[in-house]
N, C-alpha and C positions, 0 to 999 in steps of 0.2 A: 437295890432296885426300887424305882419309883412306884408308889402305890396308887392305883387308880380307884377312886372311891365313888365315882358318879357315872358308872358305865351306862345306866339307863338314860341319863341325859344325853350322853355322847351318842348313843345309838339312835335316840329320838331325833337328834339334830341332823342325822344323815338324811332325814326325810323332810327337812325344812323347805318352805317355799319362799321365805323372806328374801328379797323385798316384795315378792308377789304375795297376794292375799292367800291366807290358808284356804285350802280346798280347791283352788283353781288348778287346772291340769298342766299348764305351761305348754300344751301341745295343740296343734291345729289339724290333726289327722294325718299329717305328713311328716312333720318334724316335732321335736320336743326341746324346749329351751333348757340347757343344762343348768343345774343348781349353782354352778360356779361361773356362770356367764355374767349375770347381773347380781352382785353381792351386796350392794347397798345403794341407797338413793335418798334424796330429800328435795322437796319442791315447795316453794313459797308463792304466795299470791293466788292460791287455789280457792275454789268456791266450796262451801260446806255442802251444798246441795248436789254437787257433781261427784262422779267417780272417775278415776283415771286409769289408763292402761297403755300397754305397748300396742300400737296399731300395726306395725310391721317391723321386720328385721330384714334389711337388704344386704346381701353379700355382693359387694361391688367388685372385688377382685380376689385374688388368692391371699391378700393380706389386709383388706379393708372392709369394715362393716359399718353400716349406718342403721340407727335405731330411731323409729318415728313414734311419737306419743300423741294420744287423742283423749278427749274427755267424752262423757256420755251425752253431751249436748251436740256432738258431732263436729266439734271444732278441732282441727288439726293444729297441735301446739308447736311442733318443731322437731328437730333431730339432734342426736348426739352421735359423733363419729369416733371410731377407735380403730387402731391398726395393730397387727400382730407381727412379731412377738412383742409382748408388753415389756417396757423398759424396766419395770419392777414387778413384784409379785401381784400387786393390785395397782390399778390406774384410775384416778378420778378425772372425769371429764365434765366441763360445765355444759349445762343445757342451753341450747341455742333456740330462742323463740322464732317461729316462722315469720312473725310480724312484730317488730319492736313497738310500733305505735298502737297496735290493737290487742296484743296478747300480754297479760301481766305476769304470767307464770314464769318463774325463774328457778334454777336449782342446779344440781349436779348428780351424776350417777357414778358408781364405782364398778369397774369391770374386773373380772378375774380370769383364770386360765381357761375357762370355758369358751373364750373367744376362739381358740384354736379349733374346738369341736364344731362351733357354728360355721367356721370357714369351710369345714368339710362338707357342708350341705351343698356347696356348689353355687356359682354365680346365679343370682335371682332374687326375687322379692317374696317373702313369706309373711302372710297376713295372719293376725290373731284376733280373736273375739274377746269380749269382756269376761266371759266365763273361763277363758284359758290364759289371759295375761293381765288381769286386773291387778293393780298395785295395792300394797298394804295401805289402808287409810291413814295409819299413824305417820306415814311419810309426808302427808300433806299439811301445810301450815296455812289455814284459812286466813285471808286478809280481805274480807268483803269491803268493797268501796274504797280501798286503800291501795296505794302503790306498794309493790313488794319491797321488803327491807333487806339490807345486807346481812347475810348469815355468816359469811366467811370473807377473808381477805387473803390474797396471795401476792407474792413478789412477782414483778414482771418476768415472764418466762419460766416461772417455777410453779406449776400447777400441782405438784406432788405435796409440797410442804405448806398446806393451807393454815392460815392463822385464824384462831377463833378465841372466844372468851374475852379476856381483857387485853386489848391491843393498845400499845403506846405509840402515838404519832409524834414525831420529833421534827422541829424545824431544821432546815438545811441551808446551804449556801444559796442566797437569793430567794428563799421561800420563808414566809412567816405564816403562822397559824393563829387565828383570832376566834375564841369562843363567842358565840352569840346565844346566851342562856334563854332569852325570850323565845327564840325560834328552835331551841334545842339542836343547834347546828354548829358546824365549824366552818370558818372561812379561810381559804388558802390564797395568799397573794404573792406574786413575784414582784417584790418592791424593795429589796435591799440594794444598796449602792455598792458597786464593786470598786476596788482600789484603782488609783490612776495608773499603777504600774502593771496593768492587766497582762500585757505581753509576757512579762517575766513570771507572773503568777498563773498564767493560763493553763499550765499543766496540772493544776489542782482540779480541773473540771474535765471529766471524761470526754465530753463532746468537743473539747477544744485542744486535745492533745496533739492533733495534727494541723493546728492552725498555722497560718503564715506568720513568721516572726518578724520578717522585714523584707523589703524589696529595694535593692540598691542602697541599703542602709536606712531606709525610711521605715519606721515602725508603725503599726496600726494605731488608730485612735482608741479611746476608751471603749468604744462600741465594737472594736475589732475591724474597722474599715480602713481602707487605703484608697485615696483619691487618685485615679489615673487620668492624666491630662494629655490630649493629643497635641501635635505640632502641625506645621505647614504640610508635612508629608505623611503624618501618622494620624489615623482616625480611630477612636474608641467607640464601639457600638454595642448596644444592648441586644442580646439574643434571648429574649424572654422565653421563647418556646422551648429552648434547651437549657434554660437556667444558667447562662454563661455570658461572658463578655467576648467580643471579637475585636482584635487589634489589627488594623489593616494599613499597609503602606500604599498610598495613592499617587505617589510621584511617578514620573516617567524616567525609568532607569536609563534607557538609551539616551534620552535628552540630557540627563544629568551627566552621564559619562562623556557625551559629545562635548558638552560645555566645558567639562574639566580638561578634555584633550585640547580643545581650542585655546583655553587659557594657558595651558602648559606650552603649547606651540608658540603663543605670543610671547611668553616669558623667555623662551629659548631664542626667539628672533631678536628681542631687545638685548639679551645678553651678548649675542653675536655682534650686533650693531655697536654696542659699547666697546667690545674688544677691537673691532676694526677701526673705530674712531681713535682708540688709544694707540694702535699701531701706526695709524696715519699721522698722528701728532708727533711721533718720533722722527718722521721723515722731513718735517718742516724745520729749516735751519733756524737757529736762534737769532734773534734780532740783535744787530750790532749796537 
């Protein structure tokens, strides 16, 4: 049997407030935020002279919750949204600033199973004061007079497996990376030349797997384009509003068919006339 040797620490942890500041109540006189609702957080671009808190928790529906944040200067920072049930035991959500241009604070928060308990409060908005929902100051990364810095990186569509620490960025097809030591930056360029047999190699690129390979045997050029040219009766038009081409027949179908019928009738008449002339020639006696 496993031996537990730190019972005091485990018991004490049952009463933790983190990521809320120690000593705050987490309650507003009506409801109390569960300890397993907000289980971790980090914010960058914060001011050393300010303190930060949850301003409100809004139960939007039976499955959706929105959490608003504010600082002691009275600036509403933005919201984080979460839905239940959580896809995993814990769910990290990125902080969404209310104004990209004016608010420099960025970050993320981690939700736990307490989301379900908060949903039981019922649809409505629940406000909290500084003394009841102030966040732990150690979560704040002060960046006075500076733009916030990247703390983590995630793959597109994968907010669970965040990358941190030493991350290697590798060039790919059509993308080159150039270090600029003087500016302490990296430059990304789309500047590689693709091979001339692009239509045959197009399946190498996810965005081109369903590209047109040919039209009536005509293959696209190196840029993937095919030129469509109209005729006397066919017009090719741009429909920019719907991001498409329109190909229209502008001839008079009845006129064309009538002309064809008249020409066929004329051919038949000429053929009959030739036959009659041939028969008549047989009736003429030969010259002695």
